C-alpha positions as CSV (number, residue, x, y, z in Angstrom):
1,M,0.0,0.0,0.0
2,S,2.8,2.5,0.9
3,Y,4.5,1.7,-2.5
4,R,1.3,2.6,-4.3
5,V,1.0,5.9,-2.4
6,T,4.7,6.7,-3.3
7,V,4.1,5.9,-6.9
8,F,1.0,8.1,-7.0
9,L,2.8,11.0,-5.4
10,L,5.7,10.7,-7.9
11,L,3.2,10.6,-10.8
12,F,1.3,13.6,-9.5
13,S,4.4,15.6,-9.0
14,S,5.6,14.7,-12.5
15,L,2.2,15.8,-14.0
16,I,2.5,19.1,-12.3
17,G,6.1,19.5,-13.7
18,C,4.8,18.6,-17.1
19,S,2.0,21.2,-16.9
20,F,4.4,24.0,-16.3
21,S,7.0,22.8,-18.9
22,S,4.8,21.8,-21.8
23,I,3.1,25.0,-22.8
24,G,4.6,24.4,-26.3
25,A,5.5,20.8,-27.1
26,P,4.7,18.1,-24.6
27,S,7.5,17.3,-22.2
28,L,9.0,13.8,-22.1
29,D,11.5,14.6,-19.3
30,Q,9.6,12.6,-16.7
31,S,9.5,8.9,-17.5
32,F,9.3,5.7,-15.6
33,L,11.1,2.5,-16.6
34,F,10.1,-1.0,-15.7
35,Y,11.0,-4.6,-16.7
36,A,8.5,-6.2,-19.0
37,K,7.5,-9.9,-18.8
38,D,6.0,-12.1,-21.5
39,N,2.5,-12.3,-19.8
40,Q,2.2,-8.6,-19.2
41,S,0.0,-6.3,-21.3
42,A,-0.6,-2.6,-21.2
43,P,-3.5,-1.1,-19.3
44,K,-6.7,-0.4,-21.3
45,E,-7.8,2.9,-19.5
46,Y,-6.1,6.0,-18.2
47,A,-7.2,5.4,-14.6
48,E,-5.7,1.9,-14.5
49,V,-2.1,3.1,-15.2
50,T,-1.0,4.0,-11.6
51,D,-2.2,0.7,-10.1
52,W,-0.7,-1.2,-13.1
53,M,2.6,0.4,-12.6
54,S,2.7,-0.7,-8.9
55,T,2.7,-4.3,-10.1
56,L,5.8,-3.9,-12.2
57,D,9.5,-4.3,-11.4
58,K,11.3,-1.0,-11.6
59,A,14.4,-0.8,-13.9
60,D,17.2,1.6,-13.3
61,S,18.4,1.7,-16.9
62,I,18.1,-0.2,-20.2
63,S,20.7,-2.9,-20.6
64,L,22.5,-2.7,-23.9
65,T,22.5,-6.5,-24.1
66,G,18.8,-6.5,-24.7
67,G,15.6,-7.3,-22.9
68,S,12.0,-6.2,-22.6
69,Y,11.0,-2.9,-21.0
70,W,8.0,-0.7,-20.2
71,M,8.5,3.0,-20.5
72,V,5.7,5.1,-19.0
73,I,5.5,8.8,-19.7
74,P,3.0,11.3,-18.5
75,V,2.1,14.1,-20.9
76,H,-0.2,17.1,-20.6
77,R,-1.4,19.0,-23.7
78,Y,-1.5,22.8,-23.9
79,S,-1.1,23.0,-27.7
80,R,-3.9,23.3,-30.3
81,E,-2.0,21.0,-32.6
82,T,-3.7,17.6,-32.8
83,K,-1.5,15.6,-35.2
84,W,1.8,14.4,-33.5
85,A,4.4,11.8,-34.2
86,I,5.9,9.6,-31.5
87,N,9.2,7.8,-32.1
88,V,11.8,5.7,-30.3
89,R,15.2,6.4,-31.8
90,N,19.0,6.1,-31.2
91,S,18.9,2.3,-31.3
92,I,17.7,-0.7,-33.2
93,V,14.6,-2.0,-31.5
94,E,13.0,-5.2,-32.7
95,S,9.5,-4.6,-31.3
96,L,7.8,-1.5,-30.2
97,D,4.2,-1.1,-28.9
98,Y,2.9,2.4,-28.4
99,T,-0.2,2.7,-26.2
100,L,-1.7,6.2,-25.6
101,L,-4.3,6.6,-23.0
102,G,-6.1,9.9,-22.3
103,N,-8.2,11.0,-19.3
104,D,-10.9,11.9,-21.8
105,G,-11.4,8.1,-22.3
106,S,-9.4,8.0,-25.6
107,S,-7.2,5.0,-26.4
108,Q,-4.7,4.6,-29.2
109,Y,-2.4,1.7,-30.1
110,H,0.4,1.4,-32.6
111,H,2.9,-1.3,-33.3
112,S,6.3,-0.5,-34.7
113,G,9.9,-1.7,-34.6
114,Y,12.6,-3.4,-36.8
115,S,10.3,-6.1,-38.2
116,A,7.2,-3.9,-38.6
117,P,6.1,-1.9,-41.7
118,Y,7.5,1.7,-41.7
119,E,5.3,4.8,-41.7
120,F,8.4,7.1,-41.9
121,L,11.5,6.2,-43.8
122,F,14.4,5.0,-41.5
123,S,12.4,5.5,-38.3
124,Y,10.0,3.8,-36.0
125,G,7.7,6.8,-35.8
126,R,3.9,6.6,-35.7
127,E,1.2,9.2,-36.0
128,V,-0.8,9.9,-32.8
129,E,-3.7,12.3,-32.0
130,L,-3.5,14.5,-29.0
131,H,-6.1,17.0,-27.9
132,Y,-6.0,20.3,-26.0
133,D,-5.9,20.2,-22.2
134,V,-6.0,16.5,-21.9
135,D,-3.7,14.4,-19.7
136,Y,-2.2,11.3,-21.4
137,W,-0.1,8.3,-20.4
138,F,2.3,7.0,-23.0
139,V,2.9,3.4,-22.3
140,I,5.7,2.1,-24.5
141,R,6.8,-1.5,-24.6
142,M,10.2,-2.0,-26.3
143,E,11.8,-5.4,-26.8
144,S,15.1,-6.3,-28.6
145,R,17.9,-8.9,-28.4
146,Y,20.3,-6.0,-28.1
147,F,20.3,-2.2,-28.0
148,S,23.0,-0.4,-30.0
149,S,22.6,2.5,-27.7
150,V,20.1,3.7,-25.0
151,P,16.8,4.3,-26.9
152,K,15.3,7.8,-26.7
153,V,11.6,8.7,-27.0
154,E,10.6,11.9,-28.9
155,L,7.3,13.5,-29.5
156,E,6.9,16.2,-32.2
157,P,4.2,17.8,-34.2
158,Y,3.5,15.6,-37.2
159,G,4.6,18.1,-39.9
160,A,7.8,19.0,-38.2
161,Y,8.6,15.4,-37.5
162,K,7.9,14.4,-41.1
163,N,10.2,17.2,-42.4
164,S,13.0,16.3,-40.1
165,S,12.5,12.6,-40.9
166,D,12.6,13.3,-44.6
167,M,15.7,15.4,-44.2
168,E,17.5,12.7,-42.2
169,A,16.5,10.1,-44.8
170,M,17.9,12.3,-47.6
171,L,21.2,12.7,-45.7
172,V,21.4,8.9,-45.1
173,M,20.8,8.2,-48.8
174,L,23.4,10.8,-49.8
175,C,26.0,9.3,-47.5
176,L,25.2,5.8,-48.6
177,G,25.2,6.8,-52.3
178,G,28.6,8.6,-51.8
179,L,30.0,5.5,-50.1
180,L,28.9,3.2,-53.0
181,F,30.3,5.6,-55.5
182,I,33.7,5.8,-53.7
183,A,33.8,2.0,-53.4
184,C,33.1,1.4,-57.1
185,Y,35.6,4.1,-58.2
186,N,38.4,2.6,-56.2
187,L,37.7,-0.9,-57.4
188,L,37.8,0.3,-61.0
189,I,41.1,1.9,-60.4
190,Y,42.4,-1.4,-58.9
191,F,41.4,-3.3,-62.0
192,S,43.3,-0.8,-64.1
193,I,46.6,-0.4,-62.1
194,R,46.5,-3.5,-59.9
195,D,47.5,-1.6,-56.7
196,R,46.2,-3.7,-53.8
197,A,45.7,-0.6,-51.6
198,F,42.8,0.3,-53.9
199,L,41.4,-3.3,-53.7
200,Y,41.3,-3.4,-49.9
201,Y,40.1,0.1,-49.7
202,G,37.2,-0.6,-52.1
203,L,36.3,-3.7,-50.0
204,Y,36.5,-1.6,-46.8
205,V,34.1,1.0,-48.1
206,I,31.7,-1.7,-49.4
207,T,31.7,-3.3,-45.9
208,Y,31.1,0.1,-44.3
209,F,28.2,0.8,-46.8
210,T,26.6,-2.5,-46.1
211,G,26.8,-2.2,-42.4
212,W,25.1,1.2,-42.3
213,A,22.6,0.2,-45.0
214,L,21.4,-2.6,-42.7
215,T,21.6,-0.3,-39.6
216,F,19.2,2.1,-41.3
217,H,17.0,-0.8,-42.4
218,L,17.5,-0.2,-46.1
219,G,17.2,-4.0,-46.7
220,A,14.0,-4.1,-44.7
221,H,12.5,-1.1,-46.6
222,L,13.3,-2.4,-50.0
223,W,13.2,-6.2,-49.8
224,G,11.7,-7.0,-46.4
225,F,15.0,-8.4,-45.2
226,H,15.2,-8.7,-41.4
227,N,18.2,-10.4,-40.0
228,L,19.9,-8.7,-36.9
229,E,22.5,-11.4,-36.8
230,I,24.5,-10.1,-39.7
231,H,24.3,-6.3,-38.9
232,H,27.5,-6.2,-36.8
233,L,29.2,-8.8,-38.9
234,F,30.1,-6.0,-41.3
235,F,31.2,-3.5,-38.5
236,I,33.5,-6.1,-37.0
237,G,34.8,-6.7,-40.5
238,L,35.7,-3.1,-41.0
239,P,39.1,-3.2,-39.2
240,I,40.1,-6.3,-41.2
241,F,39.9,-4.7,-44.6
242,N,41.2,-1.3,-43.4
243,I,44.3,-2.9,-41.8
244,L,45.1,-4.6,-45.1
245,F,44.5,-1.3,-46.8
246,Y,46.9,0.8,-44.6
247,K,49.5,-1.9,-44.7
248,H,49.9,-1.2,-48.4
249,F,49.1,2.5,-48.4
250,L,51.4,3.4,-45.4
251,Q,54.0,0.8,-46.3
252,L,53.7,-0.1,-42.7
253,P,56.0,-3.2,-42.6
254,E,58.8,-1.1,-43.9
255,Y,58.2,2.0,-41.7
256,S,57.2,0.3,-38.5
257,P,57.4,-3.5,-38.2
258,K,56.2,-3.4,-34.5
259,L,53.0,-1.5,-35.4
260,W,52.4,-3.9,-38.3
261,R,52.7,-6.9,-35.9
262,L,50.2,-5.2,-33.6
263,S,47.9,-4.4,-36.5
264,K,48.0,-8.1,-37.5
265,L,47.1,-9.1,-34.0
266,L,44.0,-6.8,-34.0
267,M,43.1,-8.0,-37.5
268,W,43.1,-11.7,-36.4
269,T,41.1,-10.7,-33.3
270,C,38.4,-9.2,-35.5
271,I,38.4,-12.3,-37.7
272,L,37.9,-14.5,-34.6
273,A,35.2,-12.2,-33.4
274,L,33.1,-12.4,-36.6
275,P,31.0,-15.4,-35.4
276,T,30.0,-13.4,-32.2
277,S,27.6,-11.4,-34.5
278,I,25.6,-14.6,-34.9
279,F,26.2,-16.6,-31.7
280,L,26.5,-13.8,-29.2
281,L,24.0,-11.4,-30.6
282,S,23.2,-9.6,-27.3
283,Y,26.9,-8.7,-26.9
284,T,27.8,-8.1,-30.5
285,A,27.3,-4.3,-30.4
286,L,29.6,-4.0,-27.4
287,I,32.2,-6.2,-29.0
288,A,32.1,-4.2,-32.2
289,S,32.4,-0.9,-30.3
290,V,35.5,-2.1,-28.4
291,L,37.2,-3.4,-31.6
292,I,36.4,-0.2,-33.6
293,M,37.8,2.0,-30.9
294,L,41.0,-0.1,-30.8
295,W,41.2,0.0,-34.6
296,I,40.8,3.8,-34.9
297,A,43.3,4.5,-32.2
298,L,45.9,2.1,-33.8
299,A,45.3,3.4,-37.3
300,I,45.9,7.0,-36.2
301,T,49.0,5.9,-34.4
302,C,50.3,4.2,-37.5
303,G,49.6,7.2,-39.6
304,N,51.5,9.6,-37.3
305,V,54.5,7.3,-37.0
306,C,54.7,6.9,-40.8
307,L,54.4,10.7,-41.2
308,I,57.1,11.4,-38.7
309,K,59.4,8.9,-40.5
310,G,58.9,10.8,-43.8
311,F,55.9,9.3,-45.5
312,Y,54.2,12.5,-46.5
313,P,50.9,11.2,-47.9
314,A,50.1,9.9,-44.4
315,R,48.8,13.4,-43.5
316,Y,45.6,12.7,-45.4
317,F,45.3,9.4,-43.8
318,I,45.5,11.0,-40.3
319,F,43.0,13.6,-41.2
320,A,40.6,11.0,-42.5
321,F,40.7,9.0,-39.3
322,T,40.4,12.1,-37.3
323,C,37.0,12.7,-39.0
324,L,36.1,9.2,-38.0
325,L,37.5,9.5,-34.5
326,L,35.6,12.7,-33.5
327,P,32.1,11.1,-33.7
328,A,33.5,7.8,-32.4
329,V,34.8,9.4,-29.2
330,I,31.4,11.0,-28.6
331,I,29.2,8.1,-29.6
332,L,31.1,4.8,-28.9
333,P,31.4,5.3,-25.1
334,G,27.6,5.7,-25.1
335,N,27.2,2.5,-27.2
336,M,29.3,0.7,-24.6
337,G,27.3,2.0,-21.7
338,I,30.3,4.0,-20.3
339,T,28.6,7.4,-20.7
340,S,25.3,8.8,-21.7
341,D,24.8,10.0,-25.3
342,F,26.1,13.5,-25.9
343,I,24.3,14.2,-29.2
344,E,21.0,13.4,-30.8
345,N,20.8,11.0,-33.7
346,A,24.2,9.5,-33.0
347,E,23.9,6.9,-35.8
348,L,23.5,9.6,-38.5
349,A,26.4,11.5,-37.1
350,T,28.6,8.4,-37.2
351,L,27.5,7.7,-40.8
352,I,28.4,11.2,-41.9
353,G,31.8,11.0,-40.1
354,G,32.5,7.7,-41.8
355,T,31.5,9.1,-45.2
356,V,33.9,11.9,-44.7
357,D,36.6,9.4,-43.6
358,A,36.0,7.4,-46.8
359,L,36.2,10.4,-49.0
360,M,39.5,11.6,-47.3
361,L,41.1,8.1,-47.6
362,S,40.1,8.1,-51.2
363,L,41.9,11.4,-51.6
364,A,44.8,10.0,-49.8
365,L,45.1,7.2,-52.4
366,A,44.9,9.7,-55.2
367,Y,47.6,11.7,-53.5
368,K,49.9,8.7,-53.2
369,I,49.7,8.1,-57.0
370,K,49.8,11.7,-58.2
371,L,51.7,13.6,-55.5
372,L,53.3,16.2,-57.8
373,S,50.0,16.8,-59.7
374,E,48.1,17.4,-56.5
375,E,50.7,19.8,-55.2
376,R,50.4,21.8,-58.4
377,Q,46.6,21.7,-58.0
378,S,46.9,22.9,-54.4
379,Y,49.0,25.8,-55.6
380,I,46.4,26.7,-58.3
381,E,43.6,26.5,-55.7
382,T,45.6,28.8,-53.4
383,L,45.9,31.3,-56.3
384,G,42.2,31.0,-56.9
385,V,41.4,31.8,-53.3
386,A,43.7,34.8,-53.5
387,W,42.1,36.0,-56.7
388,E,38.6,35.7,-55.2
389,K,39.8,37.7,-52.1
390,A,41.1,40.4,-54.4
391,R,37.6,40.7,-55.9
392,Q,35.8,40.8,-52.5
393,D,35.3,43.7,-50.2
394,K,36.8,42.6,-46.8
395,L,34.3,44.4,-44.6
396,T,31.0,43.5,-46.2
397,Q,32.1,40.4,-48.1
398,L,30.4,41.8,-51.2
399,P,32.1,41.9,-54.7
400,N,34.2,45.1,-54.9
401,R,34.9,47.7,-57.5
402,H,37.4,45.4,-59.3
403,A,34.7,42.7,-59.5
404,F,32.2,45.3,-60.8
405,D,34.5,46.4,-63.6
406,E,35.3,42.8,-64.5
407,Y,31.6,41.9,-64.6
408,L,30.9,44.9,-67.0
409,L,33.7,43.7,-69.3
410,S,32.5,40.1,-69.3
411,E,29.1,40.8,-70.7
412,T,27.6,43.0,-73.5
413,F,25.3,45.6,-72.0
414,F,25.5,48.3,-74.7
415,G,25.0,48.6,-78.5
416,K,23.2,46.3,-80.9
417,D,24.5,43.1,-79.4
418,A,23.0,43.8,-75.9
419,K,20.5,41.1,-74.9
420,K,18.3,43.4,-72.9
421,S,18.3,46.7,-71.1
422,L,19.4,46.7,-67.5
423,A,19.1,49.3,-64.8
424,L,22.2,50.4,-62.8
425,I,21.2,51.7,-59.3
426,L,23.9,53.8,-57.6
427,L,23.4,54.0,-53.8
428,D,25.0,56.4,-51.3
429,L,24.8,55.8,-47.5
430,D,23.9,59.2,-46.1
431,G,25.3,60.3,-42.8
432,L,28.1,57.8,-42.7
433,K,30.8,60.4,-42.1
434,Q,28.8,61.9,-39.3
435,V,28.5,58.5,-37.6
436,N,32.2,58.0,-38.0
437,H,33.0,61.4,-36.4
438,T,30.5,61.2,-33.6
439,L,30.3,57.5,-32.7
440,G,33.5,56.2,-34.1
441,H,34.5,54.1,-37.2
442,H,33.4,50.9,-35.5
443,E,29.8,52.1,-35.6
444,G,30.3,53.3,-39.1
445,D,31.5,49.9,-40.1
446,S,28.5,48.3,-38.4
447,L,26.2,50.6,-40.4
448,L,27.9,49.6,-43.6
449,V,27.7,45.9,-42.8
450,H,24.0,46.2,-41.8
451,A,23.1,48.0,-45.0
452,A,25.1,45.5,-47.1
453,K,23.4,42.5,-45.5
454,E,19.9,43.9,-46.1
455,L,20.7,44.9,-49.7
456,K,22.0,41.4,-50.3
457,N,18.9,39.8,-48.9
458,S,16.8,41.9,-51.3
459,C,19.0,41.1,-54.3
460,D,18.9,37.3,-53.4
461,L,15.1,37.4,-53.8
462,M,15.4,38.7,-57.4
463,E,16.7,36.6,-60.3
464,R,20.1,37.7,-61.7
465,A,20.3,40.8,-59.5
466,K,23.9,41.8,-58.8
467,L,25.2,43.8,-55.8
468,F,28.6,45.5,-55.5
469,R,30.3,47.8,-53.0
470,I,32.4,50.1,-55.3
471,G,33.5,52.7,-52.7
472,G,33.5,53.9,-49.2
473,D,29.7,54.4,-48.8
474,N,28.7,53.6,-52.4
475,F,26.9,50.5,-53.6
476,V,25.8,49.4,-57.1
477,I,22.9,47.2,-57.9
478,L,22.2,45.8,-61.4
479,V,18.6,44.7,-62.1
480,S,16.4,44.3,-65.1
481,E,13.9,47.1,-66.0
482,A,11.0,44.9,-64.8
483,Q,12.6,44.5,-61.4
484,L,13.5,48.2,-60.9
485,A,10.3,49.3,-59.2
486,D,10.4,46.5,-56.7
487,M,14.1,47.1,-55.9
488,L,13.6,50.9,-55.4
489,K,10.7,50.1,-53.0
490,K,12.9,47.8,-51.0
491,I,15.7,50.5,-50.9
492,E,13.3,53.1,-49.7
493,E,12.0,50.7,-47.0
494,L,15.6,50.0,-45.9
495,S,16.4,53.7,-45.8
496,S,13.4,54.4,-43.6
497,S,14.4,51.5,-41.3
498,I,18.0,52.7,-40.9
499,S,17.0,56.3,-40.1
500,N,14.2,55.3,-37.7
501,Q,15.7,52.3,-36.0
502,V,19.5,52.4,-36.3
503,Y,20.9,55.9,-36.6
504,K,19.0,59.2,-36.9
505,E,19.9,61.5,-39.7
506,T,21.1,58.6,-41.9
507,G,19.5,56.9,-44.8
508,I,20.1,55.9,-48.4
509,S,20.2,58.1,-51.5
510,Y,20.0,56.5,-54.9
511,G,19.9,57.3,-58.6
512,Y,19.6,55.0,-61.6
513,A,20.2,54.8,-65.3
514,F,19.4,52.3,-68.1
515,S,22.0,50.6,-70.2
516,S,19.9,51.3,-73.3
517,E,20.4,55.1,-72.8
518,V,24.3,55.1,-72.7
519,K,27.2,53.9,-74.8
520,D,29.6,52.5,-72.2
521,A,30.1,51.6,-68.6
522,S,31.7,54.8,-67.4
523,E,28.8,56.9,-68.9
524,W,26.3,54.5,-67.4
525,L,27.8,55.0,-63.9
526,R,28.0,58.8,-64.4
527,A,24.3,58.9,-65.6
528,A,23.2,57.1,-62.4
529,D,25.4,59.5,-60.3
530,R,23.8,62.6,-61.9
531,D,20.3,61.1,-61.2
532,M,21.3,60.5,-57.6
533,Y,22.6,64.1,-57.2
534,K,19.3,65.5,-58.6
535,R,17.3,63.3,-56.1
536,K,19.6,64.4,-53.2
537,T,19.1,68.1,-54.1
538,A,15.4,67.7,-54.3
539,K,15.3,65.9,-51.0
540,R,17.3,68.7,-49.3
541,R,15.0,71.3,-50.7
542,E,12.0,69.5,-49.4
543,E,13.5,69.2,-45.9
544,Q,14.3,72.9,-45.9
545,L,10.8,73.7,-46.8
546,Q,9.5,71.5,-44.1
547,Q,11.8,73.2,-41.5
548,M,10.7,76.7,-42.7
549,S,7.1,75.6,-42.4
550,I,7.6,74.4,-38.8
551,Q,9.4,77.6,-37.9
552,D,6.5,79.7,-39.3
553,E,4.0,77.7,-37.3
554,T,6.1,78.2,-34.1
555,L,6.2,82.0,-34.6
556,V,2.5,82.2,-35.1
C-alpha cells in the first residue's frame, strides 16, 4: 500500500512538472522505466495506469545486451496541434508497442519496430492524435535482443517530424550513395593499375556501406530483409579490410614493423570475433564498439608514426581517421554504456563522419599516385582563393569595384549586341561620415555591414540581380527594368528602417540609369550619379521647406 502511495505522489508531481513545462510541445522529461514480462500487457484505460505500474518491477536503466522494458511517460497537452508523431530512436529496437491513454477516455495503439512496416523512412515513428488540455499516459513496450545505444523517446508535431525525418533520410541516402560511388571508383582503379591498396580500400568501403545500410533498415524497406545477426558482422569486419589497406598504403611493414605486428594481432582478433555477431547477438554491439575504438586508435598511431618517419601522404590518412575519431569518441562510449549519449541522432552523425573518412582516404590514395600533380593543383587553388579575395570587399564580403569592372567587361550591355536593357542603381549611404565622427569608425562599419546585409537579402530574392560595393559608402545594384520598381521600393524601406531604428539623420540616397540610354560603362555610372545628385538636391529642398514651415508655425 505504501508503495502505491509513493508511486501516486511521484506521478502527481511529474504531472505538475509537465503542466508547467509543456506550454509548447509536450514534455517527455519525466519517465518511468520497468522490466516487461511475457505475460504482461498494457492497461486499457487511463485510470488503470498507476495501479498497473505498482505491479511492475522498476528498472534503473536499459541494458545494452537487450531485454523487454516498459517506459511510461505522463504528458499534458497545452497546444492546439492535434497531429503528432511519437518515435523511439537512437537504437535498433526489434518490437515497439505504443499505447496512448487519455483522461478523456481515448485510447490509441500502434505497433512498430525493426520487423514492422514503416510509416516514416528509416524510423519507428507513428502518427498519434493529442487533444488540447488532456492528460495522457504514453505506455511504450520495447523489446530487442540488443540495443546499440540507449533508446530515446521523442514526440513532435507531425509536420515538423515528417520534415526532419525526410531530411535525415535524404542525408542517409546521400551518404550511402557517396560510399557506394567511392567503393566502385576505387575498385575500378584497382582493375586498371592492380594496386592492392585500392582493392582493400574498395572492400573496406563496401563493408562500411553494407553495415550502415542494414543499420538504417534499407534492406527491410526495399526487400523485407530482417536479420539482426548479420548487422554487426560488417562492422566487426571493418578493421580487417582497413588494416590490409593501410598496410599497403602506409607501407607499414617497412616504416614500423612493430606496429604492423600489432595491427595483424588486431586483424586476427576481428576475424575470430566475426562469429559473435551470430552466436553472441546480445553482446555483438559492445564487442564491435570495443574493436572499432582499438582499430581507430591504432590506425591514427600508425599514420602519425609513418608521417614522422617521412611518408608525407600519411597526413591525409591521419585527417581522414580524425574525421572518424571525433564522432566515435562522442558516440562509442555511449554504445558501450560507459557514458550517456552526448548528441542526438548518433547513428546519423557516425555515418556522416564515416563518409567523410571514406572520402578523405580516397583522396589519400589519389595523393599517393599523383603527388606532384596534387601539389600543383593545391597551388592553383591557393591562387584561386587569393584571386577571389582580391575581388571581394573585406568588410561587407560583397564583390568590390574590381569585380564590378570585371563583370561589366565580361558581358555585353551596350549597343546592338546587348541582350536586354538593365538598370544600374547607384546608392549612397547618407550620414556615414557623421556616424564615424560622432560615434567612431566601429559604428560606421557596423552601419555599412547592416546595409550590405539587407541589400544582399533583397537582391537574393530577385533573379540575376547583382550587388557590389564600389567605394566607401557607395553600392551598385544591377537589375532588369522589370525589377527596378520593386528594388527601389525595398531600398526606400531600408532607408526608412535605418533612419528610424538604427541611426538618426542617416539613410540611403539613390539614382539609376538604363544601359539602353548610354554607350559604355563609365557613362552608365555617371548617368546614375547625376540622377542621384538630382534626387539628393530635391530631398534637401523638401527638408528645408518643411523646416521653414515648422518655424513659421512656431512664430504664429
